[in-house]
N, C-alpha and C positions, 0 to 999 in steps of 0.2 A: 426651137424658136419660141414656142409657147411658154416654156419654163422661164426663159429670159424676159419675155413680155410681162408675165404676171408678177414675177419676183421683183423686177425693177419698178413696176407700178406700185406695188405694196410699199417698197422702200421709200419711193418718192412721196407717197401719201404720208408715211410715218414721219418724215422729216419736214413736212409742212409745205411742200411744193404745190402751187395751185393746180386744180384739177386739169385744166386745159393743157398746161405745160407738162404735167405728169403723163397724160395720155400721149402727147406728141413725142416726148423723150423716150418713153418705154417702147413705143412703136418704132421709132428710129433705131434704137438699140437692137431691137429684135431683127430688123431688116439687115443691119450691119452684121450681126452674128450669122444670119442665114447665108449672106454672101451671094446668092444666086438671083437676087431681085435688085434692079437698079434703084439707087436712091432717088432718082427723078420720080419714081413712083410715089414718094411722099407728097410732093406737090400735086401730082395728078389726082391722087385719091382724095386729098383734102379739098381740091376744087370740085371734084365730082360730088362730094358730100353736100356741098352748098348749091350745086347746080340743079335746083328744083323750084318750079314755079310756086307750089304751095308754101314754101319757106318765105316767100316775099311777104306773106301775111304777118310774119313775126315783127319786123321793124315797123310795119304800119300800125299794128295794134299797140306796140310800145309807144309810138308817137302819139296815137290817140289817147292813151292813158296819161301821158305827160301833159297833153293839152287840157285834159279834164282836171288834172291836179292843179294846174295854174289857172284854169278858167272858172273856178268857183262851182263846178258841177258837184264835186264831192260834198261841199258845204250844204248845198240844197238838199242832197239826199239825206244828210245827217239831220237837217231841220225837219224833214218829213218823217223820218223814222222816230225822232224824238217826240214829235207831236202825237204820233199814234201809240207808241209803246212806252214812252218815258215815265208814265205815272204808275206802272206796275212795279212790284219789288224787283230790284236789280235793273231798273229802267235804263240807265245809261249803258250798262253792260249789254243789255238786250239791243239797245240802239246800235252798239258797236257791231254786233253780229248781223243785224238786219241791213245796216248800211253797207257792210262789207259784202253781203250777198248782192246788193244792187251794183256796187262798184265792180265786183267780180264779173258781172254780166256785161261789162264794158271794157275792162282793162286787160284781162287774160293773164295777169301776173300775180303771184302770191306776195312777193316782196314789195311790189309796187302798191298793192292794196294795203299792206301792213304799214309801210312808211308814209303813204299819202294821207291815210285816215288817222293813224295813231300819233304821228309826229307832233303836229301843231294843235290838234283838236281833241281827240277822244281820250287819250291817256291822261293828259293834264286835267281834262274836265272831270274824269272819274276820280282822280286823286284828290281834287279840290272838294268833291262831294263825299269824301270819307272812305272811299274804297282803298283796300290795301294796295300798295304799289305792285305787289306780286300778282294780285288778281287782275288789276287794271291792265298791266302789261301782258299778262298771260292770255286774257280774253282777246286782246287785239292780235297777239301772235297766232293763236289757234284759229281765230276767225279768218286770218289771212290765208290759211290753207285753202279756203273756198275759191280763192283767185285762180287756182289751176284745175278746179273741178267743174265749177259752173262755167258754161261756154259764154263767149269765145275764150278758149284756153290755149296758151302757147304749147304746153306739153301735149295736149290732144292733137294739135297740128303736127308736132314732131312725130308722135306715135303713128298717126295716119300716113305720114310721108314715109316713115321707116318700113312699114309693113304693107303698105298699099291698101289700107282700110279707108272707107269713106269718111272724110272729115265732117261732112254734113251729118251723117248718122252718129258719129262720135259726139258731136255737139248736142244733138237731140238726147242721146243716151245720158249725157252728163247732167241734165237738168234735174231729174228726180233725185238721184243720189246727192246732188248738191243741196237740194231743199231738205232732204232727210237729215243730213249732217247739220245743216243750219238749225233745224228744229231740235235736234239732240243737244246742240250747244245752248240754245235758248232755255230748254228745260233745266240743264245743268246750272246755268246762271241763276235761274229763278229759285232753285232749291238752295243754292249757296247764299243768295241774297236774303231769303227768308230766315235761314239759319243764323246769319250774321247780323240781321236786322239793319241792312243798309237803308239809307234815306231814299224816298221815292221823289221823283220830279212832280211838280204841280201838274194836275190834269189840265190839258188844253181844251179850250172851248171849240165848238164846231166851226166857228168862224176862223180861229187860229189854224185848225187842221186844214180847212179849205184853202187858206192863204198859202200854207206850206206846200200843199198839193199843187196848187197852180204854179208856184215858183219852181217846183221840181218837175213839171210836165216835160220840158225839153230833155231833161236828164233821163226820165223814165222812158220816153219815146225811143231813145237811142238804141238800147238793146232790142227793142221791138223791131226797129228798122233792120238792124244787123242780122238778128236771128231769123226774123220773118222773111227777109230777102233770101237767106241761104236755104231755108226749108221749103220756100215756095218755088225755088229754082230760078229766081230773078237774077241772082249773081252767085258766084262761087265764094268760098271762105276768103280767098285772097282778095277778090274784088270787094267783098264786104269790109275788109280791113281798110281799103282805100276810101270807101264810103264813110267809115267810122272817123277817119282823119278829117275828111271834109266837113262832116256834120259837127264834130267836136270843135273845129276851128270856127265855123260860122256861129254856133251857139255861144262860144266863149267870147268871141270878139264883138258880135253885133247884138246878141240878146242880153247876156250877162255883163258885157263890157268889162271883163276882168283881165284880158290879155292886151298888153301894149307892145309897141315895137321893142322896148327894152326886154320884155319877157321872151320874145321869140328866140333870141340867141341862147338863153338859158334852157328853154324847152328843147331846142334842137341838139344842144350839147348833151343834155341828160339822156335823150333818146338815143343819140349816137353811141354814147359810152355803153349804155345797157345793151344795145344791139350788137356792138362789137364783141362784148364779153360772151354773149350767147353764141354768136357765129364762130368765134374762136373755139369754143367748146365743141360745137357741132363738127367743125372741120377735123379736129384731132380725134374726136370720138368716132367719126366716120372711118378714119384710117385705122383706128384700133379695131373696130368692128370688122373691117375688111380682112385684117390679118386673122382674126378668129374664124372668119368664114372659110378662107382658103386652107386653114388647118383643120377644117371639119369639126370645130368645137360644138356648133349647134347640134350636129348629129350625135356627137358623143354625149352631150348633156341630155338629149332626148332619150338615148339608150339607157343612161343611168336612172333617169326619173321613171321611165316606163318599166324598168326592171324592178323598181320598188312596188309599183302598182299601176294598173292601167285605168284606175278609177278617176274620172274627171274631177270629182270632189276632193279626193286626196291630193291630186295634182295641184288644184287651186290652193289647198291648205299649205302645201310645201312652198308654192310660189309666194304666198302672202308672208310666210315666215322669212323667206329669203329676202324679199323686198323690204320688209321692216328693218332687217339688218343692214342691207345695202343703203337704204335711205339715211341711216345714221352716219354713214361715212362718205357718201358720194352725192354730188349735186344732181337734182332731179332730171334735168335735161340730158345730162351725160348718161345717167342710168337708163333712160328710155332708149337712147340711140344705141347703147351697147347691148342691153338685155332684150329689148323687144324682138330683134331679128332672131335671137336664140330661142326665146320662149314661145313666141307665137306659133311657129310651125308645129311644135309639140302640142300646144293647146288645140289647134285646128285638127290635128291627127286624132286627138281624143274626143273630137266632136264639139268643142267649145266654140262659141261665136267670137270672132276676133274683136268685135265692137264691145261686147260685154267684158271680155278679157282685158281690153284696153282700159276700160273704166276701173276695173279692179286694180290694174297696175298703177294708174294715176292716183287713185284714192290712197292706196297703200304708201306710195312714194311721197304723197302730200304730208303724211304723218311725219316723215323724215324732216320736213321743214321746221318741226317744233320739237325734235328730239336731239339731244347732244350726242356727239361733239360737233356735228356740222349743221345743226339746225339754223338756217339763215335767218328765219323769222325771229328766233331767240336772240340773235346778235343785234338785230335791228331794234327790237323793243327793249332789250337790256340797256342799250345806249340811250334810247328816248326816255325810258322810265327810271334810269339810274338805279337799276336793281341787278344783283348778282345772278349769274346764270343758274347756279345751284339752288338758290332760293326760288327763282322763277320756275324751275323744273318741278320742285316739290309742290308748288301751287297749281301746277297743271295736271296733277294726277287725276282729279275728277274728270277733266276734259279728255285726257287720254282714254279713260274708261268709256266715255260717251262715244268718242270717235271709233273705238275698237268695236263696240256693239253695232254701230252703224255699218262698219266695214264688213262684219260678219253677215249682216242682212244683205248688203249689196253683193257680196261674193257668192253666197250660197242660195240666194233666191234670184235667179237671172231675170225673172219677170219684172222685178223692181226697176232694172235698168232698161230692159228691152221692150216693155209694153208700149211705151210712148213711141218708140221707133216704129214698131209694127203697126200701131194705130194710125200714125201719120202716113205710112206707106199705103 
């Protein structure tokens, strides 16, 4: 059954069948070949995969992100970042990184951050100021990876649900790695800008910075409310998502006055389509994972890896290489649902903290968002910036190096990830 499952999945991927459908078809074919499992199990296991209270946070955070996109919150964050950092070399590109970090602390989605900030605002602004199209698009694409690292993060919710790890601890643990990667990207942008002599933005006065800060206060407060409420125990991650929706709606409608009755339908439609896509992947990936489990694949993988070495560091190195390859060909959410239940038991057996291991997984898979052939962020910015994927990828080489250096630090120095978790506890 496993042979049929894996071979059919590879064939479906190669011929371009979408991930969710590939997972469902290969699982169905495997059950048909087995013959001793009723096909009714398909529907039952798909439903069980979605029957989880923490997963309710996903559609709510997606809706909150859509409300912010239409509500003018992202524009205020850009204005503030531009006022603070726009005057240094590579100012607009640095603004892109900093703004995406802010937006990531609200939206929880890499593609949402990339599309919402790059589409109508940042990529066109950078190209007008003389930035290469490849660099302008590449900076936005690679900054978008922060959307699934800095909490609240949809992949972190999926990981916590899949392996039973604390979502609150995962959110705390994701903050420092997200900031480290953000700093790495800013340094890379600064070096490239100095080398290529890009124009700087005019330096803002203290009054202009103050005005931008005041206008952005409601947007800045939002992640404080969400994350502060989770860490203080006032509400769970799922309840925080509901609070995020309510807050984003109130601020967008009554404070910024950017959302009208006409916008509501577009916002709900966008959020519904995105949610449906993710939930479809979760349902079929859950079925796929269940077949792997009943066939004892996690135990066999554990045996193979531990036969190579029982060193936690070597295991982490193997996992990072594996996930870098997987991220190139498989969507992040599906990768987590399929691989986390297989790899986490091995990590725990070797003495690794599941929270630290989860951050390593998410950061590594985030790199897949900007690596061909399946880098979703690349496709988004390629369309926005009107630049070819191959040209875009060449321009990203310095950023790949920066993220890989950050990944090595995060992977092999656990205190970078866990110190804040332990301190808050």
